[in-house]
C-alpha positions as a printed Julia matrix, in Angstrom:
593×3 Matrix{Float64}:
 132.11  58.0   62.79
 134.19  60.38  59.89
 131.68  62.08  57.82
 131.88  60.82  54.26
 130.58  62.24  51.25
 127.03  60.69  51.21
 126.55  62.56  54.61
 127.38  65.71  53.09
 125.23  65.01  49.97
 122.38  63.53  52.28
 122.7   67.71  53.73
 122.64  69.34  50.56
 119.78  67.14  49.13
 117.52  68.05  52.18
 118.44  71.69  52.13
 117.53  71.58  48.36
 114.05  69.87  49.16
 112.92  72.33  51.63
 114.38  75.49  49.63
 112.08  74.02  46.99
 109.05  73.58  49.25
 109.66  77.14  50.08
 109.37  78.16  46.89
 113.16  79.45  46.72
 114.99  80.04  43.51
 114.73  77.48  40.86
 118.75  78.05  40.32
 119.5   77.94  44.16
 117.8   74.81  44.44
 119.57  73.32  41.18
 123.09  74.06  42.77
 122.3   72.31  46.12
 121.0   69.3   44.12
 123.65  69.06  41.72
 125.93  69.32  44.23
 124.63  66.71  46.34
 124.42  64.52  42.99
 128.12  64.93  42.46
 129.0   64.23  45.91
 127.21  60.94  45.89
 128.91  59.84  43.31
 132.68  61.29  43.94
 134.83  58.6   43.98
 137.5   60.1   46.28
 137.12  60.82  49.92
 135.88  64.34  50.47
 137.13  64.46  53.72
 140.58  63.46  52.85
 140.7   66.22  50.1
 139.86  68.5   53.28
 142.63  67.13  55.52
 145.17  67.4   52.43
 144.09  71.09  51.88
 142.8   70.07  48.36
 140.98  73.02  46.29
 136.92  72.08  46.65
 136.32  75.25  43.9
 137.72  72.37  41.19
 134.84  69.96  42.13
 132.22  70.3   39.11
 129.53  72.79  40.39
 131.17  73.84  43.31
 131.62  77.75  44.23
 133.2   79.12  47.2
 130.11  79.04  49.08
 129.27  75.55  48.88
 132.79  74.48  49.26
 132.31  76.52  52.62
 129.18  74.28  53.47
 130.95  71.18  52.71
 134.1   72.18  55.12
 131.54  73.0   57.82
 129.29  69.7   57.33
 132.88  67.69  57.39
 134.4   69.86  60.24
 130.96  69.81  62.45
 128.78  67.36  61.55
 126.41  70.07  60.93
 125.26  73.04  58.75
 123.75  76.32  60.04
 121.65  76.97  56.46
 119.95  73.25  57.27
 119.31  73.83  60.77
 117.8   77.34  60.16
 115.14  75.41  57.2
 114.45  72.88  59.89
 112.88  75.88  62.08
 111.01  77.23  59.19
 109.51  73.55  57.7
 109.08  69.77  59.89
 112.43  67.8   57.63
 109.54  65.33  57.12
 107.87  67.17  54.56
 110.68  66.76  52.41
 109.62  62.92  52.3
 106.54  64.11  50.58
 108.62  64.45  47.44
 108.87  61.04  46.89
 105.31  60.3   46.08
 104.45  60.38  42.52
 101.96  63.48  41.52
 103.45  65.49  44.41
 105.88  68.28  43.88
 107.11  70.97  45.95
 104.11  73.07  45.07
 101.95  70.65  46.11
 103.8   69.53  49.3
 103.74  73.21  50.38
 100.0   73.38  49.24
  99.33  70.54  51.72
 101.07  71.88  54.78
  99.45  74.83  54.37
  95.82  73.82  53.7
  96.15  70.67  55.92
  98.75  70.65  58.25
 100.62  67.53  56.45
 103.83  66.97  58.15
 104.95  63.53  57.2
 103.82  60.38  55.0
 101.61  58.98  57.64
  99.84  62.57  57.73
  99.29  62.33  53.97
  98.31  58.45  54.34
  95.61  59.53  56.66
  94.21  62.29  55.31
  93.93  60.54  51.86
  92.17  57.56  53.87
  89.74  60.43  54.99
  88.9   61.78  51.82
  90.49  65.18  53.12
  92.9   65.69  50.32
  90.03  66.64  48.14
  89.68  70.14  49.5
  93.38  70.75  48.09
  92.91  72.61  45.13
  94.38  70.44  41.9
  93.61  66.95  43.52
  90.24  64.95  42.56
  89.51  61.66  43.71
  91.64  59.82  41.2
  94.95  61.62  41.96
  93.93  61.04  46.0
  93.43  56.88  45.33
  96.86  57.58  43.71
  98.4   58.87  46.73
  96.68  56.45  49.27
  98.02  53.66  47.26
 101.73  54.9   46.95
 101.88  56.07  50.79
 100.42  52.65  51.51
 103.22  50.95  49.56
 105.8   53.23  50.92
 105.09  52.9   54.57
 104.87  48.78  54.25
 108.18  48.58  52.53
 111.41  48.22  54.55
 113.75  51.25  53.94
 116.5   50.4   52.14
 119.34  52.13  51.0
 121.34  52.74  47.44
 124.52  50.79  46.94
 126.42  54.0   46.71
 125.46  55.42  50.16
 126.06  52.21  52.11
 129.8   51.6   50.19
 131.25  54.79  51.72
 129.83  53.92  54.76
 131.36  50.6   55.01
 134.49  51.57  53.44
 134.92  54.7   56.06
 133.74  52.23  58.78
 136.49  49.63  58.09
 139.38  52.14  57.98
 138.35  53.53  61.09
 137.73  50.16  63.19
 140.98  48.52  61.38
 143.47  51.3   63.51
 141.86  50.28  67.08
 144.26  48.09  68.8
 143.47  44.52  68.5
 141.6   44.26  65.53
 143.38  41.73  63.17
 141.23  42.32  60.03
 137.65  43.47  59.17
 135.15  43.16  56.57
 132.23  44.7   55.39
 129.64  41.8   54.66
 125.56  40.76  54.16
 124.17  42.11  51.12
 126.75  45.09  50.79
 129.68  42.18  49.87
 126.89  40.25  47.51
 126.34  43.7   45.82
 122.52  43.48  46.19
 121.74  46.47  44.31
 119.75  48.0   47.49
 120.89  47.49  51.12
 118.84  47.14  54.29
 121.51  47.15  56.59
 124.97  47.1   56.82
 126.76  43.85  58.46
 130.54  43.6   59.31
 132.72  41.15  60.83
 136.15  41.79  63.05
 138.75  39.51  63.75
 139.87  40.63  67.12
 142.4   39.82  70.32
 141.06  39.46  73.4
 140.07  42.69  75.2
 139.95  44.6   72.38
 138.37  47.99  72.21
 136.58  47.51  68.69
 132.99  47.96  70.36
 133.87  50.81  72.07
 134.83  52.58  68.9
 132.15  51.21  67.1
 129.42  52.44  68.97
 131.07  55.63  69.48
 129.83  55.92  65.45
 126.38  56.75  66.8
 127.63  59.39  68.97
 125.46  57.25  71.9
 122.24  58.76  70.92
 121.41  55.75  68.58
 123.31  52.2   70.33
 120.43  48.92  70.22
 123.19  46.71  71.56
 126.31  46.53  72.66
 127.94  43.89  74.34
 131.5   42.1   74.37
 131.15  40.5   70.54
 127.95  42.22  69.2
 126.77  45.42  68.88
 124.18  47.51  66.64
 123.56  50.98  66.01
 121.43  53.25  64.06
 123.5   56.26  62.05
 122.04  59.74  61.39
 121.06  58.65  57.73
 118.54  56.15  59.55
 121.23  53.17  58.14
 121.44  50.56  60.82
 124.84  48.89  61.23
 125.74  45.33  62.83
 128.96  44.33  64.31
 130.36  40.75  65.05
 133.69  40.15  66.67
 135.17  36.8   66.26
 138.65  35.31  67.08
 140.99  35.3   64.3
 140.44  31.2   63.73
 136.42  31.64  63.53
 137.1   34.81  60.95
 136.55  32.87  57.58
 133.37  31.18  59.26
 131.5   34.0   60.14
 132.39  36.3   57.11
 130.7   34.01  55.34
 128.17  33.47  57.55
 127.31  36.93  57.96
 127.6   37.19  54.0
 124.75  35.37  53.63
 122.38  35.1   51.79
 120.1   33.05  54.48
 119.05  30.71  51.47
 123.03  29.71  50.6
 123.75  29.04  54.1
 121.22  26.8   54.78
 122.45  24.99  52.0
 125.76  24.74  53.15
 124.64  23.62  56.56
 122.37  20.73  54.95
 125.54  19.91  53.39
 127.45  19.66  56.42
 124.67  17.83  58.03
 124.88  15.24  55.32
 128.68  14.93  55.91
 128.26  14.16  59.47
 129.82  17.88  60.12
 128.0   20.9   61.94
 128.58  24.23  60.56
 128.09  27.72  62.01
 129.78  31.5   62.58
 132.5   30.32  64.77
 133.69  27.08  62.12
 133.17  23.51  60.81
 132.84  20.92  63.35
 133.35  17.23  63.54
 132.27  16.58  66.84
 133.73  19.17  69.26
 136.51  19.56  67.47
 136.86  22.62  64.71
 138.21  21.35  61.2
 137.74  24.66  59.33
 137.21  28.26  59.94
 139.6   30.89  59.93
 139.1   31.76  56.19
 136.11  31.22  54.07
 138.01  29.08  51.67
 138.69  26.4   54.16
 134.75  26.02  55.28
 133.84  25.33  51.62
 137.09  22.93  51.06
 135.79  21.04  54.27
 132.42  20.62  52.91
 134.06  19.29  49.23
 133.42  22.49  47.2
 135.39  25.24  45.65
 135.4   28.76  46.8
 132.04  30.77  45.68
 132.18  34.28  45.06
 129.72  36.12  47.13
 128.02  38.14  44.16
 127.01  34.46  43.35
 125.48  33.36  46.91
 121.84  33.31  46.77
 120.73  29.61  45.77
 120.28  30.0   42.24
 122.45  27.0   41.38
 125.7   27.99  42.4
 126.28  24.81  44.72
 125.44  22.94  41.71
 127.77  24.69  39.69
 130.4   24.4   42.45
 129.84  20.81  42.34
 130.36  20.15  38.43
 133.2   22.56  38.11
 131.17  24.89  36.3
 131.48  27.87  38.5
 131.81  31.2   36.01
 134.96  33.51  35.93
 133.2   36.66  36.96
 134.07  39.92  34.95
 136.24  42.28  37.16
 136.35  46.05  36.73
 140.14  45.57  34.85
 138.6   43.63  32.38
 136.62  46.55  31.3
 138.68  48.18  28.35
 136.4   51.05  27.45
 133.36  52.63  28.16
 130.16  53.2   25.81
 127.99  55.84  27.47
 129.14  59.29  28.57
 127.98  62.61  28.35
 129.59  66.01  28.05
 128.59  69.53  29.05
 127.2   69.7   25.08
 123.97  68.25  26.41
 123.42  67.59  30.36
 126.77  66.72  31.23
 129.25  69.07  33.47
 132.47  68.92  32.2
 133.59  69.2   28.86
 134.85  66.42  25.6
 138.72  66.76  26.81
 137.97  66.65  30.77
 135.98  63.44  30.24
 138.43  61.89  27.85
 141.27  62.47  30.05
 139.1   61.03  33.17
 138.21  57.86  31.16
 142.05  57.57  30.51
 143.27  58.21  34.09
 141.25  54.83  35.17
 142.54  52.91  31.99
 140.03  52.77  29.51
 141.28  52.75  26.0
 138.15  54.04  24.37
 135.07  56.03  25.37
 131.74  56.57  23.69
 130.6   60.1   23.7
 126.54  59.78  23.83
 125.04  63.23  24.58
 121.26  63.57  23.83
 119.46  64.03  20.99
 117.29  67.51  20.67
 114.27  65.09  21.5
 115.16  65.57  25.12
 114.77  69.31  25.45
 115.8   69.36  29.48
 118.98  67.74  28.45
 119.89  70.31  25.7
 120.3   67.89  23.08
 122.48  68.32  20.1
 120.57  68.85  16.76
 122.27  68.01  13.24
 124.54  71.12  13.15
 125.84  70.58  17.06
 126.4   67.07  16.21
 128.28  67.54  13.18
 130.79  70.28  15.47
 130.89  67.47  18.09
 131.99  65.07  15.44
 134.9   67.25  14.35
 136.22  67.92  17.42
 136.16  64.63  18.55
 137.97  63.74  15.18
 140.87  66.33  16.42
 140.86  65.18  19.6
 141.97  61.89  18.34
 144.44  62.95  16.13
 146.59  64.79  19.25
 145.7   62.83  22.3
 147.33  59.35  23.05
 146.36  56.45  25.22
 142.38  56.81  24.28
 140.07  56.75  21.48
 136.7   58.69  21.67
 133.89  57.15  19.64
 131.03  59.08  18.42
 127.58  57.95  19.41
 124.42  59.79  20.62
 121.74  59.1   22.96
 118.19  59.38  21.46
 114.54  59.16  22.5
 112.69  55.91  21.32
 109.22  57.46  20.67
 105.74  56.15  21.75
 105.33  54.43  18.54
 109.02  52.65  18.1
 110.45  55.7   16.02
 113.86  56.74  16.76
 114.14  60.53  17.06
 117.91  60.13  15.3
 119.55  56.77  15.38
 118.85  54.51  18.49
 118.18  54.85  22.05
 116.54  54.81  25.73
 113.2   55.26  26.7
 113.02  58.83  28.42
 109.11  59.34  28.47
 105.61  57.65  28.64
 106.96  55.04  31.15
 103.29  53.82  31.83
 102.31  52.26  28.73
 100.65  48.87  28.48
 102.88  45.95  28.83
 101.92  44.83  24.94
 102.64  49.11  23.62
 105.9   49.0   25.73
 107.26  45.57  24.32
 106.16  46.73  20.78
 107.84  50.28  21.02
 111.38  48.83  21.77
 110.98  46.0   19.31
 110.1   48.47  16.64
 113.18  50.61  17.84
 115.78  47.72  17.69
 114.27  47.39  14.01
 116.45  50.11  12.9
 119.37  49.32  10.68
 121.71  51.59  12.89
 120.36  50.51  16.08
 123.39  48.97  18.66
 122.74  49.2   21.94
 119.57  49.58  24.15
 120.46  51.74  26.92
 118.69  51.51  30.44
 116.6   49.18  29.21
 113.71  49.36  32.14
 114.53  53.24  32.62
 113.98  52.57  36.02
 115.25  54.88  38.98
 116.02  52.9   42.46
 113.47  54.32  44.93
 112.04  56.75  42.68
 110.15  55.49  39.82
 109.77  51.76  38.88
 110.59  50.22  35.32
 108.77  50.24  32.84
 106.47  46.8   32.39
 107.52  45.03  29.16
 108.0   41.39  28.09
 112.07  41.14  28.77
 112.37  37.93  27.22
 111.12  38.49  24.03
 113.43  41.95  24.14
 116.12  39.92  25.01
 115.54  37.56  22.24
 115.1   40.02  19.84
 118.69  41.6   20.65
 119.97  37.93  19.76
 118.31  37.74  16.26
 119.45  41.39  15.69
 122.75  40.83  16.72
 122.78  44.51  18.88
 123.28  44.69  22.88
 121.94  45.5   26.15
 123.51  47.85  28.21
 123.97  47.43  32.67
 123.84  50.84  33.69
 125.83  51.4   36.47
 124.69  54.62  37.87
 123.72  53.41  41.44
 120.33  55.13  40.95
 119.72  52.63  38.16
 121.38  49.47  37.98
 119.59  48.54  34.87
 119.69  45.85  33.89
 119.5   44.07  36.8
 121.2   40.67  37.66
 118.36  38.42  37.05
 118.19  39.87  33.51
 122.1   39.71  33.02
 122.17  35.98  33.21
 118.8   35.74  30.69
 120.75  37.61  28.37
 123.98  35.62  29.31
 121.91  32.51  28.58
 120.19  33.88  25.15
 124.32  34.86  24.03
 123.44  38.64  24.23
 126.11  40.64  25.13
 125.99  43.34  27.98
 128.0   46.81  27.72
 128.47  47.59  31.57
 128.17  51.72  30.98
 128.71  54.34  33.77
 126.73  56.99  32.01
 128.95  59.33  33.22
 127.93  63.0   33.25
 131.12  64.33  35.2
 134.34  62.95  35.18
 134.29  61.54  38.86
 131.38  59.14  37.7
 133.18  56.79  35.96
 134.1   55.48  39.16
 130.41  54.13  39.0
 131.44  51.35  36.63
 132.46  49.21  40.05
 128.61  49.12  41.15
 128.14  47.82  37.3
 130.41  45.03  37.69
 129.03  44.01  40.91
 125.27  43.33  39.04
 127.3   41.49  36.2
 128.64  39.82  38.56
 125.45  38.51  40.47
 124.1   38.08  36.87
 126.74  35.21  36.3
 128.54  37.51  33.6
 132.29  36.52  32.44
 134.53  38.72  30.54
 133.18  37.29  27.29
 129.41  38.01  28.16
 130.53  41.81  28.31
 130.62  43.87  25.34
 133.31  46.08  26.41
 135.78  44.07  27.39
 136.52  43.65  23.56
 140.12  45.4   21.98
 138.61  48.12  20.48
 139.2   46.7   16.63
 136.88  43.61  17.8
 134.18  45.79  19.36
 134.33  47.89  15.91
 133.42  44.34  14.14
 130.61  43.97  16.44
 128.8   47.18  16.24
 129.36  47.69  12.9
 127.64  43.92  12.5
 124.19  45.66  13.94
 124.1   47.71  10.94
 124.44  44.95   8.29
 121.49  43.61   9.12
 118.28  45.68   7.49
 115.12  45.17   9.41
 112.0   43.81   7.76
 110.27  46.38   5.25
 106.93  46.54   7.0
 108.83  47.63  10.16
 110.6   50.86   9.51
 109.82  53.54   6.72
 109.45  57.13   6.35
 108.43  57.45   9.88
 111.99  56.77  10.88
 113.9   60.16  11.18
 117.75  59.35  10.71
 119.25  62.71   9.66
 121.77  63.37   7.13
 124.3   64.04   9.87
 123.78  60.6   11.11
 125.77  59.48   8.44
 128.68  60.93   9.61
 128.93  58.59  12.56
 131.52  56.35  12.3
 129.79  53.34  11.36
 132.02  51.34  13.94
 130.87  53.21  16.89
 128.1   52.79  19.04
 125.54  54.57  18.01
 123.3   55.89  21.06
């Protein structure tokens, strides 16, 4: 199988982990980690760039040394540095870093003191009470580690949408070129755009005697082939991702694609409807007796069952069949509906590119406006803007807007919501104290939303998929507060966040609260993450009218300025709110973040 961006990113991430556990220079560790992050989110195929002789040094954070290693991995599938590091430390030790409370220094101490190499080793040591012999680990932390390892070892492994998307697209292109292959598509939870994917399902329409299965199993280098037959094969890739391929004749492709897309609950409901109509439905088609009456396309299957086509993202048995029967299916939002992006960063805080580069990249992707929302100074690690630097950035935005056509930059800022609900500058997101009680976390958000400058609640739960659970708060109450205040909620499209999730998006829609689909881009390539936000929005039944940034600029300004026309109750906001004079320079028609 061709090397995809995620493969190179995985190599660099493992190098960074092993170097960190060894106690290597922090700048070196950060270089590999930043490169892994950039490659994991890069919208352009890195192999294609190398094949056409593109200059990899032009990528953010990539110098000659890292460019050379990228080429090495793409061309050979290996990295000499990683192979060397694996001889010095067991690769599985990096899994310890995913357990809360275990950083590089503690992972190194556990390995040296107790010989712990894997999560299983760590779990066993916690069960037996041996972790307390390691300096800095007391009874409370030992219990916490025991609980975390129990959850992680029991949970089936799932992969982020961005990684599986890259693998699926590369495999689809690879298999499409095999003689006898008429069509090949991804299916399963990837096609339904679930936020994480357990395994990758693919379906191919083939002619008799196609060599598609031989080409498919070669992707696993013959080492991880679970099953291979004339119509079905399963392999496991080096990343651990299982990929299943089903081959069917052209006349059955639509039925097979629908069946293997799922969900299981949706398929069961369709089969029940078929039985009630005296029909039989399976992966080969819709049958009346022994005669196939539909199956070459998905639309033909739905039509045979008396239904209009149902979009893949809706197929979760959450009311979509009833909506289809009543002709009330939503016209789901599409990427082309987005006119702007209301959350992006530059190198003035923790972004990696200039104001000009981010503006050019957004314009190249067809966006009409872009909100620059660098961090406020409260988030020290992000090199946030103080009042003086914010004023300077505002002047630069004005100057850029005066000379650049095709896009308008909006002035905003992403600020931290403090524990007591105060806003450090204007409005913002949760970046600390994720562990507050449900009541305190809810009150914290409600107090912040009471501020008259508040416009958008960014990545509302603050979760990081597979790394940090979302904050516990009363989501329905927060959504109702947004409706009352006339403010908005963000669906952060970064594949590590996807926050709001699909269920919360539908709740917002039902309450009439508009959702901003935002990239949270820290480099120009990350605007391509908007596609993942669109996927979650569609799963949440959102239409174009439910999304804030599908509006033209004039309508957007009116909506955003409206959030500032409603003063909060006097008892909720007072002198404790630290709104600096510089904030008054922010265009009141722009999203204050």
